[in-house]
TORBALO-182780 format. One line per field, with one value per atom (N, C-alpha, C): residue in one letter; chain; y, x, z. Coordinates in Angstrom, 3 decimals, decimal comma. Example, Ala and Ser with C-alpha at 12.3 -4.5 7.8 and 13.67 -1.06 7.14 Angstrom:
% residues 2
res: A; A; A; S; S; S
chain: A; A; A; A; A; A
c2: -5,690; -4,500; -3,300; -2,250; -1,060; 0,030
c1: 13,190; 12,300; 13,200; 12,850; 13,670; 12,900
c3: 7,800; 7,800; 7,800; 7,080; 7,140; 7,870
This chain:
% residues 70
res: M; M; M; I; I; I; K; K; K; N; N; N; I; I; I; L; L; L; N; N; N; L; L; L; P; P; P; G; G; G; A; A; A; E; E; E; A; A; A; L; L; L; G; G; G; I; I; I; P; P; P; E; E; E; Q; Q; Q; K; K; K; S; S; S; I; I; I; N; N; N; G; G; G; G; G; G; S; S; S; I; I; I; P; P; P; P; P; P; D; D; D; G; G; G; Q; Q; Q; C; C; C; N; N; N; E; E; E; F; F; F; V; V; V; V; V; V; F; F; F; R; R; R; A; A; A; T; T; T; E; E; E; A; A; A; Q; Q; Q; C; C; C; L; L; L; A; A; A; Y; Y; Y; P; P; P; Y; Y; Y; N; N; N; L; L; L; R; R; R; P; P; P; A; A; A; Y; Y; Y; I; I; I; G; G; G; P; P; P; N; N; N; Q; Q; Q; C; C; C; S; S; S; I; I; I; L; L; L; M; M; M; A; A; A; P; P; P; C; C; C
chain: A; A; A; A; A; A; A; A; A; A; A; A; A; A; A; A; A; A; A; A; A; A; A; A; A; A; A; A; A; A; A; A; A; A; A; A; A; A; A; A; A; A; A; A; A; A; A; A; A; A; A; A; A; A; A; A; A; A; A; A; A; A; A; A; A; A; A; A; A; A; A; A; A; A; A; A; A; A; A; A; A; A; A; A; A; A; A; A; A; A; A; A; A; A; A; A; A; A; A; A; A; A; A; A; A; A; A; A; A; A; A; A; A; A; A; A; A; A; A; A; A; A; A; A; A; A; A; A; A; A; A; A; A; A; A; A; A; A; A; A; A; A; A; A; A; A; A; A; A; A; A; A; A; A; A; A; A; A; A; A; A; A; A; A; A; A; A; A; A; A; A; A; A; A; A; A; A; A; A; A; A; A; A; A; A; A; A; A; A; A; A; A; A; A; A; A; A; A; A; A; A; A; A; A; A; A; A; A; A; A
c2: 68,042; 67,834; 66,758; 66,023; 65,100; 65,953; 66,651; 67,625; 68,395; 68,976; 69,876; 68,996; 67,736; 67,131; 66,364; 65,855; 66,152; 66,511; 68,079; 68,987; 69,226; 68,278; 68,871; 68,254; 68,331; 68,187; 66,644; 65,700; 64,465; 63,424; 64,003; 62,835; 62,282; 61,255; 60,378; 60,026; 59,656; 59,311; 57,876; 56,605; 55,243; 54,582; 53,108; 53,351; 51,603; 51,515; 50,945; 49,612; 48,838; 47,235; 47,512; 49,072; 49,395; 49,403; 50,975; 50,953; 50,007; 48,095; 47,078; 46,686; 46,484; 46,124; 46,448; 47,980; 48,453; 47,939; 47,878; 46,998; 47,508; 47,424; 48,042; 46,692; 45,520; 44,472; 43,789; 43,081; 42,970; 43,000; 44,089; 44,426; 43,567; 43,102; 42,132; 41,091; 41,682; 40,300; 39,116; 37,869; 36,680; 36,237; 35,199; 34,710; 33,346; 32,532; 30,958; 31,075; 30,383; 30,612; 30,735; 31,796; 31,820; 32,377; 33,397; 33,089; 35,098; 35,198; 36,744; 37,504; 38,579; 38,696; 40,388; 40,548; 41,942; 42,436; 44,410; 44,536; 45,510; 46,580; 48,199; 48,764; 49,913; 50,472; 51,424; 52,172; 53,483; 53,327; 54,202; 54,238; 53,706; 54,988; 55,010; 53,180; 53,473; 52,093; 51,038; 50,665; 49,260; 49,231; 50,093; 50,470; 50,096; 50,252; 50,572; 49,486; 48,289; 46,559; 46,248; 45,253; 45,010; 44,608; 44,351; 44,492; 42,667; 41,949; 40,243; 40,319; 40,674; 40,563; 40,685; 41,651; 41,879; 42,946; 43,809; 45,341; 45,615; 45,666; 46,178; 46,714; 47,797; 49,354; 49,311; 48,542; 48,098; 48,791; 49,926; 50,868; 51,270; 52,299; 53,377; 52,050; 53,030; 52,031; 50,057; 50,197; 48,846; 48,203; 47,233; 46,867; 45,256; 44,555; 43,381; 43,147; 41,980; 41,547; 39,564; 39,302; 38,169; 37,528; 36,711; 36,467; 34,949; 34,880; 34,449; 33,146; 32,586; 30,642; 29,942; 28,965; 28,326; 27,560
c1: -3,634; -2,392; -1,573; -2,178; -0,649; -0,499; -1,446; -0,465; 0,459; 0,488; 0,989; 3,061; 2,855; 4,115; 4,328; 3,753; 4,067; 4,531; 4,548; 5,491; 6,391; 6,803; 8,311; 9,350; 10,488; 11,479; 11,870; 11,849; 12,310; 11,289; 10,081; 9,028; 8,315; 8,031; 7,349; 5,499; 4,727; 4,019; 3,854; 3,740; 3,642; 2,745; 3,409; 1,804; 0,902; 0,153; -0,925; -0,346; 1,260; 1,199; 1,901; 2,882; 4,087; 3,431; 2,209; 1,000; 0,032; -0,163; -0,486; 0,712; 1,856; 2,682; 3,292; 2,845; 2,721; 2,013; 2,551; 2,032; 3,161; 2,029; 2,592; 3,867; 3,520; 4,154; 4,214; 4,987; 4,822; 5,824; 6,028; 6,890; 7,315; 8,632; 8,989; 8,520; 9,439; 9,146; 8,827; 7,891; 7,950; 8,932; 9,528; 10,615; 11,028; 11,737; 12,613; 13,288; 12,924; 13,805; 15,664; 15,577; 17,342; 17,571; 17,209; 17,333; 17,267; 18,286; 18,366; 17,281; 16,458; 15,645; 15,977; 15,944; 16,446; 14,837; 14,640; 13,233; 13,506; 12,915; 12,576; 12,220; 13,345; 12,681; 14,127; 13,563; 14,447; 15,566; 16,267; 17,710; 17,244; 16,437; 15,838; 14,864; 14,098; 13,216; 14,055; 14,841; 16,103; 15,981; 17,208; 18,345; 16,871; 15,464; 14,405; 13,910; 14,869; 14,661; 14,999; 15,407; 15,780; 16,818; 17,754; 19,593; 19,651; 19,233; 18,828; 18,523; 17,516; 17,501; 18,914; 19,620; 20,650; 20,072; 19,664; 19,210; 20,374; 20,742; 21,432; 21,296; 21,368; 21,219; 22,202; 21,707; 22,336; 23,054; 21,628; 21,924; 20,629; 20,100; 19,462; 17,733; 17,292; 16,024; 16,267; 17,036; 17,619; 17,445; 17,330; 17,208; 17,651; 18,567; 18,167; 18,347; 17,640; 17,999; 17,651; 17,534; 17,765; 16,316; 15,911; 14,139; 14,834; 13,970; 14,330; 14,253; 15,093; 15,697; 13,816; 13,660; 12,224; 12,484
c3: -93,246; -92,016; -93,019; -93,398; -94,133; -95,816; -96,432; -97,793; -96,907; -95,672; -95,473; -94,877; -94,843; -94,471; -95,638; -96,529; -97,432; -98,163; -98,189; -98,604; -98,380; -97,065; -96,294; -97,088; -97,155; -98,352; -98,021; -98,907; -98,637; -97,824; -98,370; -97,102; -98,928; -98,288; -99,718; -99,468; -100,003; -99,688; -99,583; -98,700; -98,426; -99,535; -100,165; -101,133; -99,776; -100,682; -99,913; -99,249; -100,629; -99,849; -98,379; -98,718; -97,252; -96,328; -96,526; -95,103; -94,771; -95,821; -94,647; -94,634; -94,310; -93,809; -92,471; -91,424; -90,933; -89,791; -88,433; -87,180; -86,601; -85,047; -83,772; -83,370; -83,802; -83,032; -81,775; -81,698; -79,234; -79,470; -78,162; -77,096; -76,007; -75,583; -76,911; -78,139; -79,060; -79,933; -79,905; -80,271; -80,150; -81,009; -80,311; -80,211; -79,464; -79,964; -78,924; -78,207; -76,732; -75,896; -75,676; -75,419; -75,115; -76,812; -77,476; -79,020; -79,108; -79,533; -79,789; -81,116; -80,802; -81,376; -81,955; -83,497; -83,813; -84,032; -83,793; -83,816; -83,855; -84,274; -84,527; -83,172; -83,282; -81,859; -81,853; -80,737; -80,780; -80,062; -79,613; -79,208; -77,091; -77,013; -75,753; -75,475; -76,085; -75,949; -75,978; -76,608; -76,653; -75,700; -74,887; -73,776; -72,549; -72,435; -71,029; -70,984; -71,809; -71,376; -70,343; -69,445; -68,621; -68,538; -67,301; -68,267; -68,490; -67,835; -68,125; -69,635; -70,164; -71,586; -72,662; -71,978; -72,434; -74,143; -73,654; -75,062; -75,582; -76,602; -77,643; -78,805; -78,820; -79,895; -80,783; -82,079; -82,787; -84,340; -84,510; -85,213; -85,534; -86,682; -86,830; -87,032; -85,433; -84,797; -85,137; -84,767; -84,589; -82,923; -82,963; -81,348; -81,413; -80,148; -80,270; -78,388; -78,333; -77,470; -76,831; -75,738; -76,018; -75,215; -75,869; -74,861; -73,930; -73,156; -71,291; -72,143; -70,838; -70,891; -70,712; -71,181; -70,849; -69,679
């Protein structure tokens, strides 16, 4: 299946360092109290966060939320 995917126009294989850097992360990501955190998420995932975290979709797969107060 991977060879079929790599045959798609514009598809590229990831190098070993890139593969190792991929992780699921924590959602919401770790951050300090009352700090805005930017992380990767789709628009639907981003806007599904509670209103009090002030979710904002800020671009291609970029989401910003305000971490909870301490």
